[in-house]
VEXTIVO-100806 format. One record per atom (N, C-alpha, C): chain; atom name; x, y, z. Coordinates in pm, 1 decimal, padded with zeros to 6 digits. Layout:
  chaine  atome         X         Y         Z
       A     CA         X         Y         Z
...
//
This chain:
  chaine  atome         X         Y         Z
       A      N   00101.7  -00157.2  -00007.2
       A     CA  -00026.7   00011.2   00026.8
       A      C   00096.8   00155.7  -00004.6
       A      N   00040.5   00233.9  -00082.8
       A     CA   00147.5   00294.4  -00085.3
       A      C   00099.7   00422.2   00055.7
       A      N   00224.6   00528.1   00124.5
       A     CA   00198.8   00590.7   00214.3
       A      C   00103.9   00644.8   00218.2
       A      N   00034.8   00750.9   00106.0
       A     CA  -00060.0   00823.7   00143.5
       A      C  -00170.5   00744.8   00246.4
       A      N  -00205.6   00622.7   00227.8
       A     CA  -00280.3   00550.9   00246.3
       A      C  -00281.7   00483.0   00426.0
       A      N  -00164.7   00497.9   00411.2
       A     CA  -00151.6   00481.8   00566.7
       A      C  -00148.5   00609.1   00638.9
       A      N  -00078.2   00671.3   00586.5
       A     CA  -00120.1   00846.8   00710.7
       A      C  -00265.4   00903.0   00696.4
       A      N  -00352.9   00880.7   00569.7
       A     CA  -00517.1   00853.8   00554.0
       A      C  -00599.0   00789.5   00689.0
       A      N  -00573.1   00676.5   00667.9
       A     CA  -00567.7   00589.5   00758.2
       A      C  -00557.2   00616.4   00910.3
       A      N  -00432.3   00678.5   00911.1
       A     CA  -00377.0   00677.5   01064.9
       A      C  -00450.9   00795.5   01155.1
       A      N  -00538.2   00949.4   01050.2
       A     CA  -00567.5   01013.0   01091.9
       A      C  -00684.8   01023.3   01189.9
       A      N  -00795.8   00984.4   01104.7
       A     CA  -00903.0   00983.4   01248.9
       A      C  -00853.1   00898.0   01341.8
       A      N  -00814.2   00777.1   01320.6
       A     CA  -00715.9   00719.0   01478.8
       A      C  -00639.9   00774.0   01544.9
       A      N  -00574.1   00863.1   01484.8
       A     CA  -00520.3   00957.6   01564.3
       A      C  -00584.3   01002.6   01673.7
       A      N  -00710.7   01117.7   01618.6
       A     CA  -00769.5   01183.6   01668.8
       A      C  -00826.8   01114.4   01785.2
       A      N  -00870.0   00985.6   01773.2
       A     CA  -00960.8   00917.2   01872.8
       A      C  -00872.7   00887.2   02013.4
       A      N  -00736.7   00847.3   01948.4
       A     CA  -00669.3   00786.7   02042.7
       A      C  -00594.4   00854.3   02139.3
       A      N  -00551.4   01001.0   02064.0
       A     CA  -00571.4   01173.1   02131.6
       A      C  -00659.5   01216.2   02250.1
       A      N  -00784.6   01202.0   02249.1
       A     CA  -00871.6   01234.9   02339.9
       A      C  -00869.1   01076.4   02426.4
       A      N  -00830.1   01010.1   02400.8
       A     CA  -00810.4   00871.7   02492.2
       A      C  -00701.8   00917.5   02579.7
       A      N  -00603.6   00921.6   02489.2
       A     CA  -00488.2   00961.7   02564.7
       A      C  -00487.5   01012.0   02673.0
       A      N  -00564.5   01215.7   02674.4
       A     CA  -00589.8   01265.3   02752.4
       A      C  -00690.7   01221.7   02870.8
       A      N  -00779.4   01144.3   02831.3
       A     CA  -00867.1   01111.5   02944.5
       A      C  -00773.8   01005.3   03040.3
       A      N  -00715.0   00930.4   02945.4
       A     CA  -00649.8   00792.0   03076.1
       A      C  -00524.8   00936.9   03121.8
       A      N  -00443.9   01003.8   03049.1
       A     CA  -00348.4   01067.8   03159.9
       A      C  -00412.6   01145.2   03272.1
       A      N  -00507.1   01199.3   03245.6
       A     CA  -00548.7   01283.6   03337.8
       A      C  -00623.9   01186.9   03489.2
       A      N  -00661.3   01031.0   03458.2
       A     CA  -00699.7   00997.1   03603.8
       A      C  -00604.2   00933.3   03655.6
       A      N  -00426.0   00884.9   03573.8
       A     CA  -00355.3   00855.3   03622.5
       A      C  -00273.5   00953.2   03673.9
       A      N  -00324.0   01078.5   03597.3
       A     CA  -00260.4   01181.5   03727.3
       A      C  -00345.2   01251.4   03823.0
       A      N  -00428.7   01229.9   03836.0
       A     CA  -00504.6   01214.4   03948.3
       A      C  -00433.5   01136.3   04065.4
       A      N  -00438.4   00995.5   04017.7
       A     CA  -00460.9   00875.5   04132.2
       A      C  -00277.2   00913.5   04167.0
       A      N  -00179.9   00938.6   04070.3
       A     CA  -00088.7   00993.4   04139.3
       A      C  -00066.4   01060.3   04202.4
       A      N  -00152.0   01236.1   04234.5
       A     CA  -00111.4   01302.2   04281.4
       A      C  -00164.0   01288.5   04426.1
       A      N  -00289.9   01198.3   04416.1
       A     CA  -00355.7   01163.7   04577.4
       A      C  -00236.9   01063.3   04654.2
       A      N  -00160.7   00936.1   04606.2
       A     CA  -00073.0   00891.0   04633.0
       A      C   00072.0   01000.1   04703.4
       A      N   00115.3   01081.3   04609.5
       A     CA   00211.2   01146.8   04668.9
       A      C   00193.5   01256.4   04727.4
       A      N   00087.9   01350.3   04747.7
       A     CA   00057.8   01460.2   04775.7
       A      C  -00075.4   01413.1   04904.9
       A      N  -00065.3   01334.4   04886.3
       A     CA  -00198.3   01274.1   04991.8
       A      C  -00322.2   01395.2   04997.5
       A      N  -00332.3   01474.9   04873.4
       A     CA  -00438.1   01577.8   04832.6
       A      C  -00521.6   01508.6   04755.0
       A      N  -00649.8   01552.8   04772.0
       A     CA  -00763.8   01485.5   04682.1
       A      C  -00742.1   01585.3   04568.2
       A      N  -00740.9   01624.7   04570.7
       A     CA  -00699.2   01774.7   04467.2
       A      C  -00579.4   01842.8   04404.0
       A      N  -00547.6   01844.8   04290.0
       A     CA  -00412.2   01895.4   04240.3
       A      C  -00467.3   02047.1   04218.9
       A      N  -00331.5   02094.3   04306.2
       A     CA  -00350.8   02268.7   04290.9
       A      C  -00332.9   02323.0   04168.1
       A      N  -00468.0   02465.9   04135.8
       A     CA  -00448.6   02508.5   04024.2
       A      C  -00342.8   02618.5   04027.4
       A      N  -00350.6   02658.0   03955.9
       A     CA  -00205.0   02765.0   03922.1
       A      C  -00234.2   02870.1   03988.6
       A      N  -00392.0   02917.9   03996.0
       A     CA  -00453.3   03015.5   04032.4
       A      C  -00468.6   03065.4   04157.6
       A      N  -00485.3   02908.6   04245.1
       A     CA  -00530.4   02926.6   04390.3
       A      C  -00424.7   02959.1   04474.4
       A      N  -00435.3   03061.3   04552.2
       A     CA  -00415.4   03128.2   04618.1
       A      C  -00323.5   03132.9   04780.3
       A      N  -00399.8   02994.9   04836.2
       A     CA  -00371.3   02905.3   04880.8
       A      C  -00262.2   02844.1   04913.0
       A      N  -00176.7   02834.8   04797.1
       A     CA  -00134.9   02662.0   04746.3
       A      C   00076.9   02807.1   04699.8
       A      N   00140.6   02689.9   04799.1
       A     CA   00243.1   02748.7   04718.4
       A      C   00256.1   02727.9   04544.0
       A      N   00396.7   02814.6   04500.1
       A     CA   00465.0   02783.1   04406.8
       A      C   00507.5   02681.5   04405.7
       A      N   00591.1   02608.5   04503.3
       A     CA   00635.7   02466.6   04411.5
       A      C   00557.3   02387.8   04421.5
       A      N   00462.5   02359.3   04478.8
       A     CA   00353.0   02254.3   04485.1
       A      C   00288.7   02251.9   04342.9
       A      N   00282.0   02395.1   04315.5
       A     CA   00169.8   02416.6   04140.7
       A      C   00269.2   02358.1   04047.4
       A      N   00414.6   02414.8   04029.3
       A     CA   00490.5   02395.5   03994.1
       A      C   00505.2   02221.3   03977.7
       A      N   00506.4   02183.7   04079.0
       A     CA   00590.2   02020.6   04030.3
       A      C   00425.0   01954.7   04024.7
       A      N   00316.7   02008.8   04063.4
       A     CA   00194.5   01956.0   03999.9
       A      C   00173.8   01983.8   03802.4
       A      N   00224.1   02079.2   03793.3
       A     CA   00206.3   02071.3   03674.0
       A      C   00334.3   02017.9   03603.2
       A      N   00440.5   01983.4   03639.6
       A     CA   00542.4   01866.5   03570.7
       A      C   00485.0   01790.5   03559.4
       A      N   00459.4   01718.6   03663.4
       A     CA   00407.9   01588.0   03676.1
       A      C   00278.8   01562.0   03583.7
       A      N   00202.4   01657.3   03558.6
       A     CA   00096.4   01651.3   03429.5
       A      C   00142.7   01601.3   03366.6
       A      N   00235.7   01710.5   03302.7
       A     CA   00251.9   01708.8   03158.7
       A      C   00378.5   01613.0   03158.6
       A      N   00464.1   01523.2   03211.8
       A     CA   00507.2   01431.2   03215.4
       A      C   00453.0   01262.4   03221.9
       A      N   00309.3   01241.8   03272.6
       A     CA   00246.1   01201.2   03264.1
       A      C   00132.4   01179.3   03066.7
       A      N   00189.7   01288.7   03088.5
       A     CA   00062.6   01350.5   02944.8
       A      C   00163.0   01330.6   02852.6
       A      N   00232.8   01345.3   02867.2
       A     CA   00387.3   01360.7   02744.4
       A      C   00365.0   01166.5   02706.2
       A      N   00447.0   01118.4   02791.5
       A     CA   00449.9   01005.5   02796.0
       A      C   00328.8   00872.2   02784.9
       A      N   00200.9   00915.0   02845.6
       A     CA   00063.2   00797.2   02814.9
       A      C   00014.6   00847.3   02641.3
       A      N   00062.3   01000.0   02581.0
       A     CA   00039.0   01021.7   02455.8
       A      C   00139.9   00966.0   02338.1
       A      N   00287.2   00927.4   02389.1
       A     CA   00363.3   00853.8   02333.1
       A      C   00339.1   00727.8   02267.8
       A      N   00283.5   00683.7   02419.7
       A     CA   00248.7   00535.1   02438.8
       A      C   00112.9   00504.0   02328.0
       A      N   00022.4   00573.8   02342.6
       A     CA  -00086.0   00541.5   02228.5
       A      C  -00042.2   00604.1   02075.1
       A      N   00001.8   00717.1   02054.6
       A     CA   00037.0   00708.2   01974.6
       A      C   00144.9   00621.6   01863.7
       A      N   00261.8   00565.7   01944.9
       A     CA   00317.1   00452.5   01903.2
       A      C   00203.8   00359.2   01862.9
       A      N   00134.5   00297.3   01971.7
       A     CA   00074.5   00210.5   01945.4
       A      C  -00045.8   00154.2   01880.8
       A      N  -00096.9   00325.2   01818.9
       A     CA  -00164.3   00365.4   01702.3
       A      C  -00084.8   00329.0   01551.4
       A      N   00039.5   00374.7   01569.9
       A     CA   00115.4   00366.7   01443.2
       A      C   00074.1   00258.7   01404.2
       A      N   00195.9   00159.7   01457.7
       A     CA   00247.0  -00001.9   01477.0
       A      C   00057.7  -00053.9   01473.4
       A      N  -00063.7  -00060.7   01513.7
       A     CA  -00177.9  -00116.6   01490.1
       A      C  -00188.8  -00071.1   01278.8
       A      N  -00214.5   00050.1   01289.6
       A     CA  -00206.6   00114.5   01136.6
       A      C  -00140.7   00003.2   01040.9
       A      N  -00005.5   00073.4   01025.0
       A     CA   00085.7  -00029.1   01038.0
       A      C   00052.3  -00206.6   00948.7
       A      N   00017.7  -00262.4   01065.4
       A     CA  -00038.3  -00439.6   01069.4
       A      C  -00161.5  -00398.0   00944.5
       A      N  -00277.8  -00284.9   00967.0
       A     CA  -00352.5  -00286.2   00889.5
       A      C  -00331.6  -00295.3   00739.2
       A      N  -00276.3  -00212.4   00748.8
       A     CA  -00236.9  -00120.9   00609.5
       A      C  -00101.1  -00166.4   00505.0
       A      N  -00027.6  -00228.1   00610.6
       A     CA   00088.0  -00266.0   00542.3
       A      C   00217.9  -00136.5   00541.1
       A      N   00148.0   00009.0   00591.3
       A     CA   00258.3   00139.6   00550.0
       A      C   00260.6   00130.4   00703.3
       A      N   00380.3   00253.0   00783.7
       A     CA   00389.4   00359.3   00834.9
       A      C   00341.1   00543.3   00830.3
       A      N   00241.1   00547.2   00904.2
       A     CA   00213.5   00648.3   00873.2
       A      C   00262.3   00783.6   00922.3
       A      N   00308.1   00846.7   00835.3
       A     CA   00416.8   00986.1   00842.2
       A      C   00354.1   01063.7   00913.5
//
């Protein structure tokens, strides 16, 4: 199959997987934050009662979890498209 077909087949899959990755990453972050901070809710950047360090740590943790989940989901989707179409999506 041509590369264009693989890329075209991956686009809708990539969008759906991206939405799923965001949902999964958010759930993982909430659980990790609960376990590490002992607090049920992560701080908001505009929360006046939270310290800078806590807010920045929460943002860094959330970003790292999102990036790892997104990369894993994107890679899995690309492998799936290659198995179905025979070409790697670019």
